[in-house]
C-alpha positions as CSV (number, residue, x, y, z in Angstrom):
1,M,157.0,123.2,183.9
2,K,154.8,123.6,186.9
3,V,153.1,126.4,185.3
4,K,152.4,124.2,182.2
5,K,151.2,121.2,184.2
6,K,148.8,123.4,186.3
7,F,147.3,124.8,183.1
8,L,146.9,121.4,181.8
9,I,144.9,120.3,185.0
10,I,142.8,123.6,184.8
11,L,142.3,122.6,181.1
12,G,141.2,119.0,181.8
13,I,138.9,119.9,184.5
14,I,137.3,122.4,182.4
15,I,136.8,119.9,179.5
16,I,135.5,117.4,182.1
17,F,132.9,119.9,183.1
18,A,131.8,121.2,179.8
19,V,131.4,117.6,178.5
20,A,129.2,116.8,181.9
21,C,127.0,119.8,181.2
22,I,126.4,118.8,177.5
23,L,125.5,115.0,178.9
24,L,123.1,116.7,181.4
25,I,121.5,119.0,178.9
26,Y,121.1,116.0,176.7
27,Q,119.6,113.9,179.5
28,N,117.3,116.3,180.3
29,F,116.0,117.7,177.2
30,G,116.9,114.8,174.7
31,K,116.9,114.8,170.7
32,T,114.5,116.6,169.0
33,S,112.3,114.3,166.3
34,D,112.7,115.2,162.6
35,F,109.3,114.0,162.1
36,T,107.6,116.4,159.9
37,V,104.0,117.3,159.5
38,I,102.4,116.5,155.9
39,D,99.4,117.9,154.4
40,E,96.9,114.9,154.1
41,S,93.9,116.7,152.7
42,A,94.4,115.3,149.1
43,K,94.7,111.6,150.5
44,I,91.8,112.3,152.6
45,E,89.5,113.3,149.7
46,E,90.7,110.2,147.5
47,A,89.8,107.9,150.5
48,E,86.2,109.4,150.7
49,S,85.9,108.5,146.9
50,Y,85.5,104.9,148.1
51,G,82.3,105.8,149.9
52,D,83.3,105.2,153.3
53,D,83.2,107.4,156.5
54,V,86.7,108.8,156.6
55,T,87.5,110.2,159.8
56,G,91.1,111.4,159.0
57,W,94.6,110.0,158.2
58,I,97.4,108.9,160.3
59,R,101.2,108.1,160.2
60,V,103.4,106.8,162.7
61,E,107.1,107.6,162.9
62,G,109.6,105.1,162.1
63,T,107.0,102.8,160.4
64,N,105.3,102.7,157.0
65,I,101.8,103.6,158.8
66,D,100.5,105.9,156.5
67,M,96.9,105.5,155.9
68,A,93.2,106.7,156.2
69,L,90.9,106.6,159.2
70,V,87.3,105.3,158.9
71,A,84.5,105.0,161.1
72,R,83.0,101.2,160.8
73,N,79.5,100.6,160.1
74,N,77.3,97.7,159.6
75,E,77.9,97.9,155.9
76,M,81.3,98.1,155.8
77,D,83.5,95.0,155.3
78,I,86.7,95.4,156.9
79,S,88.3,92.7,154.8
80,N,87.7,93.9,151.6
81,R,89.0,97.2,150.5
82,D,91.3,98.9,147.8
83,Y,93.2,101.0,150.1
84,E,94.9,100.7,153.6
85,Y,93.2,101.8,156.4
86,A,92.6,101.8,160.2
87,W,89.0,101.6,161.6
88,T,87.2,102.6,164.8
89,N,83.9,101.1,166.0
90,S,82.9,104.7,167.4
91,F,82.2,107.9,165.5
92,P,84.7,110.5,167.0
93,D,83.6,114.3,166.3
94,E,84.8,117.4,167.6
95,N,83.6,116.4,171.1
96,S,85.7,113.4,171.3
97,N,88.3,113.2,173.8
98,H,89.9,109.5,172.9
99,F,90.3,108.5,169.2
100,T,90.9,104.8,169.1
101,Y,91.7,103.0,165.8
102,I,92.4,99.1,164.9
103,S,94.0,97.6,161.8
104,H,95.2,94.5,160.4
105,N,98.3,92.3,161.5
106,V,98.3,89.4,159.3
107,R,102.1,88.8,158.6
108,N,103.8,89.9,161.7
109,V,102.8,87.1,164.2
110,S,106.2,85.6,165.6
111,G,107.7,85.8,169.1
112,N,110.3,88.2,167.5
113,P,108.4,90.8,165.3
114,I,109.9,92.1,162.2
115,V,111.1,95.5,162.0
116,G,111.8,97.5,158.7
117,D,110.1,95.3,156.3
118,D,108.4,98.2,154.0
119,S,106.2,95.4,151.9
120,M,104.2,95.0,155.4
121,T,100.8,96.6,155.1
122,Y,98.2,98.1,157.4
123,F,99.2,97.9,161.2
124,E,101.8,95.3,160.7
125,Q,104.7,97.6,161.5
126,L,103.2,98.4,164.9
127,M,104.7,95.5,166.6
128,S,108.3,97.7,166.1
129,F,107.2,99.2,169.3
130,I,107.9,96.0,171.1
131,Y,111.7,96.8,171.1
132,P,113.3,99.3,173.3
133,E,115.7,100.7,171.0
134,F,112.9,101.1,168.5
135,I,110.7,103.2,170.6
136,E,113.5,105.3,172.0
137,E,114.0,107.0,168.5
138,N,110.2,106.8,167.6
139,Q,107.8,108.4,169.6
140,F,105.5,110.7,167.4
141,I,102.1,110.2,165.6
142,E,100.5,112.5,163.1
143,F,96.9,112.3,163.3
144,T,94.9,114.6,160.6
145,N,91.0,115.2,161.1
146,P,88.5,115.1,158.2
147,D,89.1,119.1,158.1
148,G,92.8,118.7,157.2
149,E,93.7,120.0,160.7
150,T,96.7,118.2,161.6
151,S,97.8,117.4,165.5
152,I,100.9,115.8,166.5
153,Y,100.7,113.0,169.3
154,K,103.2,111.4,171.7
155,I,103.3,108.0,172.9
156,F,103.2,107.2,176.5
157,G,102.4,103.5,176.7
158,V,103.1,100.4,174.7
159,T,101.0,97.1,176.0
160,L,100.6,93.6,175.0
161,I,97.7,92.6,176.8
162,D,95.3,89.7,176.9
163,E,91.9,91.8,176.2
164,P,89.7,92.7,173.4
165,Q,90.1,95.9,171.9
166,Y,87.0,97.5,174.0
167,S,88.1,101.3,174.1
168,S,87.3,101.3,170.2
169,Y,83.5,101.4,171.2
170,Y,83.8,104.9,173.0
171,D,84.9,108.0,172.0
172,T,83.9,110.5,174.7
173,F,85.0,109.7,178.2
174,S,84.2,111.6,181.6
175,D,87.1,113.1,183.2
176,E,87.1,110.4,185.9
177,E,87.0,107.6,183.3
178,L,89.7,109.2,181.2
179,E,92.2,109.6,184.4
180,E,91.0,105.7,185.1
181,Y,92.1,104.8,181.5
182,I,95.4,106.7,181.5
183,K,96.6,105.1,184.9
184,K,95.5,101.7,183.3
185,A,97.7,102.4,180.1
186,K,100.7,103.5,182.2
187,D,100.2,100.7,184.7
188,E,100.0,97.9,181.9
189,S,102.8,99.5,179.8
190,M,106.0,97.7,179.1
191,Y,108.0,100.7,179.5
192,D,107.9,103.8,181.9
193,I,107.9,106.7,179.4
194,D,108.5,110.3,181.0
195,V,105.4,111.7,179.5
196,D,103.0,113.6,181.9
197,V,99.2,112.7,180.8
198,N,96.1,113.9,182.3
199,S,92.2,114.1,181.5
200,N,92.8,117.6,180.1
201,D,95.0,115.8,177.3
202,M,93.3,114.5,173.7
203,L,94.2,110.8,173.6
204,L,94.8,108.5,170.6
205,T,95.0,104.7,170.9
206,L,96.0,102.4,168.4
207,Y,95.3,98.6,168.5
208,T,96.2,95.5,166.2
209,C,95.8,91.9,166.6
210,T,98.9,89.7,167.5
211,R,99.6,85.9,167.8
212,F,103.0,86.8,169.6
213,Y,101.8,84.1,172.1
214,G,100.6,81.9,169.3
215,D,97.3,80.9,167.8
216,G,93.8,80.9,169.6
217,N,94.1,83.7,172.0
218,S,92.6,87.4,172.3
219,Y,95.8,89.2,172.9
220,S,96.3,92.6,171.8
221,F,99.1,95.1,170.8
222,R,98.3,98.4,171.9
223,V,99.9,102.0,171.4
224,D,98.7,104.9,173.7
225,A,99.4,108.6,173.0
226,R,98.5,111.9,173.9
227,E,98.2,115.1,171.9
228,L,101.4,117.7,172.3
229,R,100.2,120.6,174.5
230,E,100.7,124.0,173.2
231,G,104.1,125.0,173.0
232,E,105.5,121.8,173.6
233,S,108.2,120.7,171.4
234,M,108.8,117.0,169.8
235,K,111.6,116.1,172.0
236,Y,112.1,112.4,172.8
237,S,111.3,111.1,176.1
238,K,113.2,109.0,178.3
239,V,112.2,105.4,178.1
240,E,112.9,102.5,180.6
241,V,111.6,98.9,180.4
242,N,110.0,97.8,183.4
243,N,108.6,94.7,185.0
244,N,105.9,94.0,182.4
245,Y,108.9,93.4,179.9
246,K,110.0,90.5,181.5
247,V,107.4,87.9,180.4
248,I,107.8,89.4,177.0
249,E,111.8,89.1,176.8
250,E,111.2,85.4,177.8
251,R,108.6,84.8,174.9
252,M,111.1,86.2,172.4
253,K,113.7,83.8,173.7
254,E,111.3,80.9,173.2
255,G,110.9,82.5,169.7
256,E,114.6,82.0,169.0
257,K,114.3,78.4,169.9
258,D,111.5,77.8,167.8
259,E,113.4,79.6,164.9
260,E,116.4,77.4,165.7
261,V,114.0,74.1,165.4
């Protein structure tokens, strides 16, 4: 009887140790994304048939954002097109180190943004990243250049800020300017995301307008990402809300009261 009891105690310790190891491994390495790379060459060619300066294609994990990227010029009317797109005010090329694109957010304007409505268009679903549970399981962006070469970017910052989309007018930064931008993006982010970023990384920024705080303001919703490094896997990083999220939570509560009324 004593032998059996001793065996059960040892077995229990082994099980506890094994579970602890598994949890530690899971915590340290996280889950791997099943977001797959797709050849977008045909879609880019189709978008080019409209006569715009197409600079690539973009897809965002967990959303229905799947659209052409175009360089805006004086002749382009961004409010009138026969296909969905995001645009830039700069002209990124092989020498660029920071790509920035903007697209419309017409419908998703409340203090409690909608998630998962597939009828949404353009960047309306970008607001999904305002929810911590969403970004915990959606952190990757597929970026395809005009030559059909595809890269995966990983999100390192999500920001709702009272400023215009100024970085869309630049594509090439000095190392010092890039480091300054990275620090700004991390400091302003509503999440602390465990992603290392430096001036050697290629950056991608997505902007959309938002009336999260109501009409008549210049707030922007910004998602910042950096290109996966050589040999880096698509594992999800740890995400924690920080003090910047408190004002957003308060606004969401106000939005709930408005909806009750």
